[in-house]
N, C-alpha and C positions, 0 to 999 in steps of 0.2 A: 423290018430292019430298023433298029433304033439308032438314032444319031448320038454320037458321043458328045457329052456336054463338057466342054472345055471350061475349066475354072478361070474366072477373071480375078486378078489381084490388083487391089486399089492401094496406093501408098498412103491413103488417109488413115487406114486402119492399122498401119504399122506403128509400133512404139517408137517414139522419137528417141534418138540417141543423145545421151547426155554428154555434153562437151566438158572437158576438164578445164577449170579456170587456172590461170597461171598463178604462182605464188606472190607475185607483186600485187595482185588484186587484194589478197588477204592482208598484206602489210599496209596497204593504203587504207583499208577499212579500220584496222587497228589504230593507225595513226590518227584518223579522223575521230574515233571514239575517245582516245586519250586527250585530243585537243579540246573536244567538247567538255569533257570532265574538268579540265583545267580552267576553262572559261567559266563553267558553272561554279567552281570553288571560289574563283576571284570575285564573281558577282555576289555570292552568298556572304563572303567575308566582308566585303565593303558595306553590304546592307545590314547584316545582323551581327557583325563582329564587334568585339569590345573596343572602346576607344583606348588609345594608347595612354598609359599611365605616365603622367608627368612627374618627374622627380622634384620633390620639394627642395627649395633652396636651403642650403646648409647655413645654419645660424651659429655664429661663433659664440662660444661660451663666454659669459661675463667674467671680467678679470677683476678680482678683488684687490683693491689697492689700499694700502694703509700708509698713512703719513706719520712719520715719526719726527717729533720735535727734537731738534739738535740742542742738547743742553750744553751750555758753555762749560768749559773745563774750570774747575775751581782753581783759584790762584794758588800758586805754589808758595808755601811758606818760605819766607826769607830766612836764611840761617842767621841766628843771632850769635854774636861773639861774646863770650864771657869776659866781663871786665875784671881785670886782675886788680882787686883792691889792695893797696899796700898795707901791710900790717905794721901798725905803729906800736912798738914795745912801750910798756909803762915804765916810767922811771921809778926806781925803788924808793920807798919812803925811808928817809934817814931817821935814825933814832934821835930822841930829844937830847939835847946836851945836858951835861950834869950841872952847869953853872947857872940854872934858872933860879931867880929869886922868888921866894914864896912870900905871900902877904899874910900878915897876922890876922887871925879870926877872933872876933869878939866872943866872950863866953856867953852861953845861953842862960838867960835869966827866967826862972819860972814865975809867971804872972798869975795872980789869983783871978779866977773867972768871975765875971760880973753877972749879977742876977738878970735873968731874961725879963724883957718888958711884957706888957699885956698882949695877948694873942687876939687878933681880929678875925672872927669867923665870917665866912661868906654868907650873905643874906639869901635865903631861899626865895625863888620867884613865886609870886602869888599866882594861883590858878585862876584862869579866866572864868567869869560867871556864865550862866546859861545864855545861849544865843537866842535872841528874840526874833522870831520870823515875822515878816510883814504879811505873809500870806494868810488869808482867813481860814478859820477852821470850819469845814463844811459839816453840816448835820445831815442825816439821812432824810431825804425828801419823803414826806407823807402828806398826800393831798386829800382834802375833803371834797374838792371839786376841781376837775381838770378839763381842758378843752377836748371836745369830741370831734368826730369826723365832720360834722356840720360846721364847726368852728374852723377846722382846717380849710374847708372850701371857701368860707367867708373871708379868711385872712390870707389866702394863698397869694404870693407875690404876682402882680400882673405880668411882668416880663417873663418870669419862669412859666407861668400858665400859658402864655402865648407860644413860647418855644417848646412847651411840653417837657420841661426840665424838672427832675426830682432832686431833692437835696435834704440836708439836715443842718441843725444849728444847736449850739450849746449856750445856755444863758446862766447867769449867776443872779440869784434873787435874795433879797433881804426881807425878813418878816417885819411888817410895819405896825400891826396891831393884833389884838386878841382875836379879831374876826378872821385873820389869816390872809389879809391883803398883803401883796408883795410889791416891791420895786425892783426891776430887773435891768440887766445890761448884757449885751451880747459878748461872749468870749470867742466864739469861732463859728464859721459857717462854711458849708461845702455844697456846691461850688460857690466861689466868691462872685461878687458883683451882680447877684440876682435878687438881693433883698431878703434872703431867708432869715438872717439874724434880726433885722428890724421887725419883720413880721412876727417872729417868735416872741420878741419882747412885748409887742403890743397885745398879742393873743393871750399870753400867760398873765400879764397884769390885768387884763379885762376879765378873763374867764376863769382864772385859776385862784384857788383858795387853799391855804395850808391848814392842816389839822393841828390845832394847838390844845386840844382837849386833854391830852395825857400829860402835859407839863414838860415833856422833854424838848419840845420846840418852843422857845420863848421869843419874845419880841426882840429883834435885833439879830436873831440867828440867821446864818447865811447857808443857803443850799444851792445845789447845782443840778440842772435838769437839761437833758438832750431831747429834742423833738425832731422826728423824722417826717419829712413832707413827701407824700407819694400821691400819684394820680391813679384813681381807680377807674 
């Protein structure tokens, strides 16, 4: 005989029954989520938000002001009153009376004309003679011997040489004899006060000779010569 096995039921193996949550629970969860979202938005906006844009102050536009000069009014012309000049009538000229005595007039006697005397003619002025100039007549200078560069170095003015000054001088020379010797005088020098004129006179008189062989330059002829002084 078999024993009947009675089944044993354990509550552990039973499916738990789900309890229904009230609606207030869902509303509370939704409110908490919204609150967290609002807090996160505020924090994000304060941290990464754009700074407020400050409005620039308004600048008034410049006012163009023009100053007009008040011109004085011209004086009003004063009315002038026309002067009434009285008209003075001319007195009529009375006719000459008939009882005026007339004086006797002598008869005209024809006189014979007298012969004219001698006529004096004006004297013509005499023409002036030729004007004599006191300036000498220069002849063309032709030298048979003239100072060279060595002579320039020997006669160079000491002051001009020390200051390294160059210049020139013009001399007037008169032929003394047939050998061509001359006597000279300085006419001008550039620059002045450096002795170029005196040095030129001495150099030309000592080293210069005029060519008198062709006969056109005679004794007493006057010539003019310019000498340039330069430092090489």
